[in-house]
VMD Tcl script that builds the backbone (N, CA, C; Angstrom):
set m [mol new atoms 351]
animate dup $m
set s [atomselect $m all]
$s set {name element resname resid chain x y z} {
  {N N MET 1 A 0.391 -1.192 -0.088}
  {CA C MET 1 A 0.092 0.021 -0.357}
  {C C MET 1 A 1.027 1.160 -0.017}
  {N N SER 2 A 0.352 2.012 -0.917}
  {CA C SER 2 A 1.170 3.269 -0.994}
  {C C SER 2 A 0.378 4.565 -0.594}
  {N N LEU 3 A 0.667 5.188 0.487}
  {CA C LEU 3 A -0.075 6.213 1.028}
  {C C LEU 3 A 0.640 7.351 1.119}
  {N N HIS 4 A -0.020 8.244 0.369}
  {CA C HIS 4 A 0.827 10.073 0.583}
  {C C HIS 4 A 0.704 10.283 1.887}
  {N N ILE 5 A 1.841 11.403 2.128}
  {CA C ILE 5 A 1.660 11.614 3.786}
  {C C ILE 5 A 0.575 12.617 3.820}
  {N N ASP 6 A 0.069 13.262 2.676}
  {CA C ASP 6 A -1.500 14.059 3.001}
  {C C ASP 6 A -2.109 13.127 3.333}
  {N N GLU 7 A -2.431 12.034 2.469}
  {CA C GLU 7 A -3.522 11.044 3.064}
  {C C GLU 7 A -3.650 10.623 4.120}
  {N N LEU 8 A -2.141 10.311 4.786}
  {CA C LEU 8 A -2.099 9.691 6.086}
  {C C LEU 8 A -2.476 10.930 7.170}
  {N N SER 9 A -2.336 12.166 7.102}
  {CA C SER 9 A -2.478 13.202 7.704}
  {C C SER 9 A -4.171 13.648 7.980}
  {N N THR 10 A -4.704 13.082 7.038}
  {CA C THR 10 A -6.183 13.115 7.029}
  {C C THR 10 A -6.845 12.032 7.707}
  {N N MET 11 A -6.322 10.784 8.072}
  {CA C MET 11 A -6.735 9.874 8.548}
  {C C MET 11 A -6.910 9.744 10.051}
  {N N ASP 12 A -7.877 9.310 10.728}
  {CA C ASP 12 A -7.859 9.501 12.276}
  {C C ASP 12 A -6.988 8.038 12.427}
  {N N ALA 13 A -6.685 7.729 14.072}
  {CA C ALA 13 A -6.266 7.054 14.514}
  {C C ALA 13 A -6.494 5.344 13.951}
  {N N ILE 14 A -7.814 5.257 14.002}
  {CA C ILE 14 A -8.498 3.973 13.365}
  {C C ILE 14 A -7.746 3.452 11.901}
  {N N ALA 15 A -8.112 4.598 11.079}
  {CA C ALA 15 A -7.954 4.463 9.653}
  {C C ALA 15 A -6.289 4.224 9.515}
  {N N GLN 16 A -5.486 4.908 10.590}
  {CA C GLN 16 A -4.253 4.782 10.337}
  {C C GLN 16 A -3.515 3.356 10.835}
  {N N ALA 17 A -4.525 2.621 11.731}
  {CA C ALA 17 A -4.114 1.549 12.219}
  {C C ALA 17 A -4.234 0.539 11.224}
  {N N GLU 18 A -5.283 0.652 10.522}
  {CA C GLU 18 A -5.953 -0.416 9.788}
  {C C GLU 18 A -5.010 -1.234 8.854}
  {N N PRO 19 A -4.138 -0.441 7.845}
  {CA C PRO 19 A -2.916 -0.573 7.115}
  {C C PRO 19 A -1.915 -1.374 8.224}
  {N N VAL 20 A -1.531 -0.985 9.379}
  {CA C VAL 20 A -0.421 -1.687 9.840}
  {C C VAL 20 A -0.852 -3.091 10.337}
  {N N ARG 21 A -2.563 -3.422 10.472}
  {CA C ARG 21 A -2.833 -4.398 11.125}
  {C C ARG 21 A -2.982 -5.536 10.169}
  {N N ARG 22 A -3.245 -4.793 8.768}
  {CA C ARG 22 A -3.261 -5.886 7.494}
  {C C ARG 22 A -1.690 -5.864 6.716}
  {N N ARG 23 A -0.734 -5.447 7.607}
  {CA C ARG 23 A 0.544 -5.438 7.154}
  {C C ARG 23 A 1.167 -4.721 5.609}
  {N N GLU 24 A 0.090 -3.701 5.426}
  {CA C GLU 24 A 0.504 -3.000 4.119}
  {C C GLU 24 A 1.495 -1.868 4.547}
  {N N LEU 25 A 1.383 -1.429 5.817}
  {CA C LEU 25 A 2.216 -0.203 6.251}
  {C C LEU 25 A 2.912 -0.657 7.579}
  {N N THR 26 A 3.801 -0.485 7.932}
  {CA C THR 26 A 4.549 -0.701 9.261}
  {C C THR 26 A 4.335 0.518 10.312}
  {N N PRO 27 A 4.628 0.313 11.300}
  {CA C PRO 27 A 4.615 1.269 12.587}
  {C C PRO 27 A 5.682 2.382 12.119}
  {N N LEU 28 A 6.859 1.872 11.685}
  {CA C LEU 28 A 7.755 2.915 11.024}
  {C C LEU 28 A 7.683 3.793 9.931}
  {N N GLU 29 A 6.735 3.115 9.103}
  {CA C GLU 29 A 6.536 4.308 7.960}
  {C C GLU 29 A 5.091 5.243 8.670}
  {N N LEU 30 A 4.604 4.829 9.412}
  {CA C LEU 30 A 3.724 5.771 9.989}
  {C C LEU 30 A 4.307 6.855 10.719}
  {N N VAL 31 A 4.982 6.319 11.551}
  {CA C VAL 31 A 6.058 7.369 11.858}
  {C C VAL 31 A 6.800 8.301 11.295}
  {N N ASP 32 A 7.334 7.593 10.362}
  {CA C ASP 32 A 8.078 8.416 9.366}
  {C C ASP 32 A 7.204 9.785 8.583}
  {N N ALA 33 A 5.930 9.247 8.564}
  {CA C ALA 33 A 5.049 9.803 7.774}
  {C C ALA 33 A 4.515 11.274 8.467}
  {N N ALA 34 A 4.545 10.866 9.958}
  {CA C ALA 34 A 4.337 11.762 10.908}
  {C C ALA 34 A 5.185 12.802 10.873}
  {N N ILE 35 A 6.064 12.419 11.180}
  {CA C ILE 35 A 7.724 13.145 11.431}
  {C C ILE 35 A 8.140 14.297 10.225}
  {N N ASP 36 A 7.384 13.742 9.060}
  {CA C ASP 36 A 7.878 14.063 7.790}
  {C C ASP 36 A 6.584 15.662 7.735}
  {N N ARG 37 A 5.554 15.268 8.109}
  {CA C ARG 37 A 4.520 16.366 8.188}
  {C C ARG 37 A 4.765 17.596 9.517}
  {N N ILE 38 A 5.161 16.733 10.521}
  {CA C ILE 38 A 5.724 17.841 11.561}
  {C C ILE 38 A 6.701 18.616 11.222}
  {N N GLU 39 A 7.719 17.955 10.436}
  {CA C GLU 39 A 8.943 18.864 9.885}
  {C C GLU 39 A 8.264 19.854 8.712}
  {N N ARG 40 A 7.410 19.614 8.013}
  {CA C ARG 40 A 6.600 20.609 6.927}
  {C C ARG 40 A 6.087 21.672 7.552}
  {N N VAL 41 A 4.763 21.262 8.279}
  {CA C VAL 41 A 4.313 22.425 8.910}
  {C C VAL 41 A 4.506 23.151 10.672}
  {N N ASN 42 A 5.311 22.296 11.299}
  {CA C ASN 42 A 5.646 22.866 12.517}
  {C C ASN 42 A 6.193 24.231 12.436}
  {N N PRO 43 A 7.471 24.440 11.640}
  {CA C PRO 43 A 7.827 25.904 11.519}
  {C C PRO 43 A 6.670 27.307 11.562}
  {N N THR 44 A 5.656 26.708 10.726}
  {CA C THR 44 A 4.379 27.800 10.897}
  {C C THR 44 A 3.553 27.787 12.070}
  {N N ILE 45 A 3.274 26.557 12.728}
  {CA C ILE 45 A 2.212 26.457 13.866}
  {C C ILE 45 A 3.078 26.289 15.211}
  {N N ASN 46 A 4.164 25.982 14.931}
  {CA C ASN 46 A 4.932 25.579 16.540}
  {C C ASN 46 A 4.354 24.855 17.368}
  {N N ALA 47 A 3.741 23.824 17.021}
  {CA C ALA 47 A 3.038 22.804 18.136}
  {C C ALA 47 A 4.187 21.992 18.698}
  {N N VAL 48 A 5.119 21.550 17.986}
  {CA C VAL 48 A 6.066 20.206 18.790}
  {C C VAL 48 A 7.400 21.141 19.039}
  {N N ILE 49 A 7.105 21.370 20.379}
  {CA C ILE 49 A 8.568 21.962 20.980}
  {C C ILE 49 A 9.475 21.005 21.401}
  {N N THR 50 A 9.552 19.906 21.730}
  {CA C THR 50 A 10.267 19.001 22.288}
  {C C THR 50 A 10.081 17.794 20.978}
  {N N PRO 51 A 10.545 17.769 19.829}
  {CA C PRO 51 A 10.595 16.606 19.138}
  {C C PRO 51 A 11.517 15.309 19.344}
  {N N LEU 52 A 10.736 14.043 19.781}
  {CA C LEU 52 A 11.269 13.021 20.226}
  {C C LEU 52 A 11.428 12.030 18.932}
  {N N PHE 53 A 11.771 12.595 18.000}
  {CA C PHE 53 A 11.763 11.732 16.760}
  {C C PHE 53 A 12.410 10.188 16.814}
  {N N GLU 54 A 13.789 10.537 17.183}
  {CA C GLU 54 A 14.605 9.037 17.334}
  {C C GLU 54 A 13.798 8.390 18.382}
  {N N LYS 55 A 13.410 8.591 19.430}
  {CA C LYS 55 A 12.967 7.902 20.337}
  {C C LYS 55 A 11.468 7.305 19.636}
  {N N ALA 56 A 10.848 8.000 19.003}
  {CA C ALA 56 A 9.452 7.246 18.316}
  {C C ALA 56 A 9.856 6.617 17.174}
  {N N ARG 57 A 10.934 6.913 16.444}
  {CA C ARG 57 A 11.328 5.567 15.563}
  {C C ARG 57 A 11.705 4.260 16.477}
  {N N ALA 58 A 12.524 4.667 17.311}
  {CA C ALA 58 A 12.825 3.122 18.060}
  {C C ALA 58 A 11.919 2.393 18.509}
  {N N ALA 59 A 10.683 2.996 19.262}
  {CA C ALA 59 A 9.513 2.361 19.634}
  {C C ALA 59 A 8.886 2.089 18.694}
  {N N ALA 60 A 8.775 2.442 17.289}
  {CA C ALA 60 A 8.126 1.850 15.965}
  {C C ALA 60 A 8.675 0.393 15.804}
  {N N VAL 61 A 9.847 0.159 15.644}
  {CA C VAL 61 A 10.544 -1.054 15.608}
  {C C VAL 61 A 10.627 -1.739 16.683}
  {N N SER 62 A 10.333 -1.515 17.935}
  {CA C SER 62 A 10.379 -2.355 18.944}
  {C C SER 62 A 9.627 -3.707 19.124}
  {N N PRO 63 A 10.247 -4.787 19.611}
  {CA C PRO 63 A 9.569 -5.876 19.623}
  {C C PRO 63 A 8.391 -5.731 20.892}
  {N N ASP 64 A 8.924 -4.775 21.369}
  {CA C ASP 64 A 7.598 -4.729 22.582}
  {C C ASP 64 A 6.451 -3.851 22.216}
  {N N LEU 65 A 6.312 -3.324 21.065}
  {CA C LEU 65 A 5.387 -2.442 20.491}
  {C C LEU 65 A 3.970 -3.281 20.773}
  {N N PRO 66 A 3.214 -2.496 21.679}
  {CA C PRO 66 A 1.806 -3.326 22.078}
  {C C PRO 66 A 0.919 -3.932 20.898}
  {N N ASP 67 A 0.230 -4.743 21.056}
  {CA C ASP 67 A -0.756 -5.063 19.853}
  {C C ASP 67 A -2.205 -4.767 20.002}
  {N N GLY 68 A -2.222 -3.547 20.666}
  {CA C GLY 68 A -3.668 -2.945 20.711}
  {C C GLY 68 A -4.342 -2.266 19.480}
  {N N PRO 69 A -5.296 -2.031 19.703}
  {CA C PRO 69 A -6.138 -1.610 18.435}
  {C C PRO 69 A -5.317 -0.433 17.725}
  {N N PHE 70 A -4.486 0.320 18.227}
  {CA C PHE 70 A -3.847 1.470 17.835}
  {C C PHE 70 A -2.418 1.119 17.437}
  {N N ARG 71 A -2.174 0.070 17.274}
  {CA C ARG 71 A -0.484 -0.524 17.113}
  {C C ARG 71 A 0.014 0.101 16.261}
  {N N GLY 72 A 1.046 0.802 16.509}
  {CA C GLY 72 A 2.020 1.468 15.516}
  {C C GLY 72 A 1.718 3.105 15.278}
  {N N VAL 73 A 0.207 3.388 15.246}
  {CA C VAL 73 A -0.342 4.832 15.274}
  {C C VAL 73 A 0.424 5.677 16.126}
  {N N PRO 74 A 1.389 7.022 15.663}
  {CA C PRO 74 A 1.902 7.904 16.467}
  {C C PRO 74 A 1.097 8.864 17.084}
  {N N PHE 75 A 1.280 9.203 18.013}
  {CA C PHE 75 A 0.504 10.239 18.826}
  {C C PHE 75 A 1.376 11.529 19.280}
  {N N LEU 76 A 0.836 12.433 19.497}
  {CA C LEU 76 A 1.753 13.417 20.208}
  {C C LEU 76 A 1.056 13.774 21.536}
  {N N LEU 77 A 1.910 14.398 22.703}
  {CA C LEU 77 A 1.410 14.412 23.860}
  {C C LEU 77 A 1.485 15.792 24.085}
  {N N LYS 78 A 0.339 16.646 24.333}
  {CA C LYS 78 A 0.274 17.964 24.897}
  {C C LYS 78 A 0.853 17.894 26.067}
  {N N ASP 79 A 1.861 18.740 26.535}
  {CA C ASP 79 A 2.320 18.890 27.800}
  {C C ASP 79 A 1.816 19.787 29.174}
  {N N ILE 80 A 0.435 19.981 28.988}
  {CA C ILE 80 A -0.384 20.397 30.009}
  {C C ILE 80 A -1.063 19.435 30.753}
  {N N GLY 81 A -0.525 19.147 31.787}
  {CA C GLY 81 A -0.971 18.272 32.738}
  {C C GLY 81 A -0.470 16.550 32.266}
  {N N ALA 82 A 0.144 16.514 31.485}
  {CA C ALA 82 A 0.504 15.049 30.840}
  {C C ALA 82 A 2.149 15.304 30.984}
  {N N MET 83 A 2.794 14.977 31.777}
  {CA C MET 83 A 4.170 14.978 31.891}
  {C C MET 83 A 4.722 13.606 31.446}
  {N N GLN 84 A 6.102 13.754 30.665}
  {CA C GLN 84 A 6.725 12.379 30.612}
  {C C GLN 84 A 8.088 12.476 31.415}
  {N N LYS 85 A 8.417 11.455 31.714}
  {CA C LYS 85 A 9.562 11.219 32.538}
  {C C LYS 85 A 10.793 11.424 31.821}
  {N N GLY 86 A 11.561 12.362 32.288}
  {CA C GLY 86 A 12.916 12.767 31.367}
  {C C GLY 86 A 12.580 13.715 30.501}
  {N N GLN 87 A 11.451 14.091 30.352}
  {CA C GLN 87 A 11.179 15.233 29.391}
  {C C GLN 87 A 10.902 16.539 29.921}
  {N N PRO 88 A 11.335 17.647 29.319}
  {CA C PRO 88 A 11.016 18.856 29.555}
  {C C PRO 88 A 9.395 18.937 29.696}
  {N N TYR 89 A 8.946 19.993 30.737}
  {CA C TYR 89 A 7.471 20.422 30.884}
  {C C TYR 89 A 7.376 21.598 30.936}
  {N N TYR 90 A 6.514 22.397 29.678}
  {CA C TYR 90 A 6.639 23.664 29.510}
  {C C TYR 90 A 5.153 24.274 29.998}
  {N N ALA 91 A 4.082 23.560 30.632}
  {CA C ALA 91 A 2.903 23.887 30.481}
  {C C ALA 91 A 2.096 24.603 29.550}
  {N N GLY 92 A 2.622 24.487 28.490}
  {CA C GLY 92 A 2.238 24.842 27.082}
  {C C GLY 92 A 2.494 26.359 27.055}
  {N N ASN 93 A 3.775 26.712 27.614}
  {CA C ASN 93 A 4.476 28.011 27.701}
  {C C ASN 93 A 5.630 28.154 27.691}
  {N N ARG 94 A 6.809 28.614 26.681}
  {CA C ARG 94 A 8.200 28.143 27.032}
  {C C ARG 94 A 8.784 28.988 28.296}
  {N N ARG 95 A 7.777 29.816 28.715}
  {CA C ARG 95 A 8.312 30.746 29.938}
  {C C ARG 95 A 8.303 29.832 31.227}
  {N N CYS 96 A 7.297 28.996 31.024}
  {CA C CYS 96 A 7.032 28.370 31.867}
  {C C CYS 96 A 7.772 26.778 32.514}
  {N N ALA 97 A 9.185 26.761 31.291}
  {CA C ALA 97 A 9.780 25.371 31.482}
  {C C ALA 97 A 10.524 25.110 32.661}
  {N N MET 98 A 10.267 23.913 33.059}
  {CA C MET 98 A 10.864 23.376 33.974}
  {C C MET 98 A 11.857 22.325 33.604}
  {N N GLN 99 A 12.787 22.113 34.358}
  {CA C GLN 99 A 13.590 21.003 34.176}
  {C C GLN 99 A 13.034 19.623 33.787}
  {N N ALA 100 A 13.732 18.880 33.172}
  {CA C ALA 100 A 13.282 17.482 32.790}
  {C C ALA 100 A 12.440 17.052 34.145}
  {N N PHE 101 A 11.188 16.549 33.748}
  {CA C PHE 101 A 10.463 15.936 34.676}
  {C C PHE 101 A 10.948 14.447 35.445}
  {N N GLY 102 A 10.908 14.442 36.707}
  {CA C GLY 102 A 11.402 13.281 37.396}
  {C C GLY 102 A 10.511 11.971 37.503}
  {N N HIS 103 A 8.964 12.282 37.235}
  {CA C HIS 103 A 8.406 11.175 37.445}
  {C C HIS 103 A 6.906 11.442 36.437}
  {N N ARG 104 A 6.295 10.429 36.320}
  {CA C ARG 104 A 5.157 10.666 35.032}
  {C C ARG 104 A 4.073 11.354 36.184}
  {N N SER 105 A 3.159 11.755 35.242}
  {CA C SER 105 A 1.874 12.897 35.468}
  {C C SER 105 A 1.108 11.946 36.432}
  {N N ILE 106 A 0.235 12.528 37.470}
  {CA C ILE 106 A -0.673 11.906 38.021}
  {C C ILE 106 A -1.808 11.916 37.192}
  {N N LEU 107 A -2.257 13.038 36.265}
  {CA C LEU 107 A -3.679 13.011 35.461}
  {C C LEU 107 A -3.149 11.949 34.445}
  {N N HIS 108 A -2.023 11.990 33.721}
  {CA C HIS 108 A -1.980 10.970 32.584}
  {C C HIS 108 A -0.520 10.879 32.166}
  {N N SER 109 A -0.355 9.544 31.585}
  {CA C SER 109 A 0.865 9.268 31.517}
  {C C SER 109 A 1.210 8.575 29.888}
  {N N ALA 110 A 2.360 9.120 29.491}
  {CA C ALA 110 A 2.827 8.715 27.975}
  {C C ALA 110 A 2.830 7.254 27.697}
  {N N ARG 111 A 3.518 6.804 28.810}
  {CA C ARG 111 A 3.699 5.435 28.888}
  {C C ARG 111 A 2.294 4.483 28.734}
  {N N ASP 112 A 1.551 5.174 29.636}
  {CA C ASP 112 A -0.042 4.355 29.919}
  {C C ASP 112 A -0.712 4.261 28.285}
  {N N PHE 113 A -0.400 5.457 27.483}
  {CA C PHE 113 A -1.166 5.850 26.364}
  {C C PHE 113 A -0.561 4.854 25.362}
  {N N ALA 114 A 1.044 4.771 25.531}
  {CA C ALA 114 A 1.543 3.928 24.612}
  {C C ALA 114 A 1.382 2.185 24.741}
  {N N ARG 115 A 1.577 1.949 26.196}
  {CA C ARG 115 A 1.057 0.475 26.605}
  {C C ARG 115 A -0.041 0.162 25.904}
  {N N ARG 116 A -1.181 0.976 25.737}
  {CA C ARG 116 A -2.368 0.411 25.465}
  {C C ARG 116 A -2.545 0.113 24.155}
  {N N GLY 117 A -1.361 0.781 23.194}
  {CA C GLY 117 A -1.441 0.277 22.044}
  {C C GLY 117 A -2.213 1.235 21.243}
}
mol reanalyze $m
mol bondsrecalc $m
mol representation Tube
mol addrep $m
């Protein structure tokens, strides 16, 4: 299956997960398409302030990738109340930047989202 990056960017998570489930696309291809899109539009919208591209690519090829309904579908984590261990926390504002967060958020956890696939 050959989907153009713009096609993937208009698909919801369920639609993106389907070609992975059918082995028509790999999780890495989805991640790379998301990264390409971010690199293309982020200079204008400034939505991604802490790119974790290599971490995302490593997760996409990991044998520990969960087999849930959204297996391989990349997602972004907004850092308002959803901290990720070892990553800076901005509360949506660069002026509020904290040191790398030492533990996961009480409200949300990127690891919990990822674990569910």
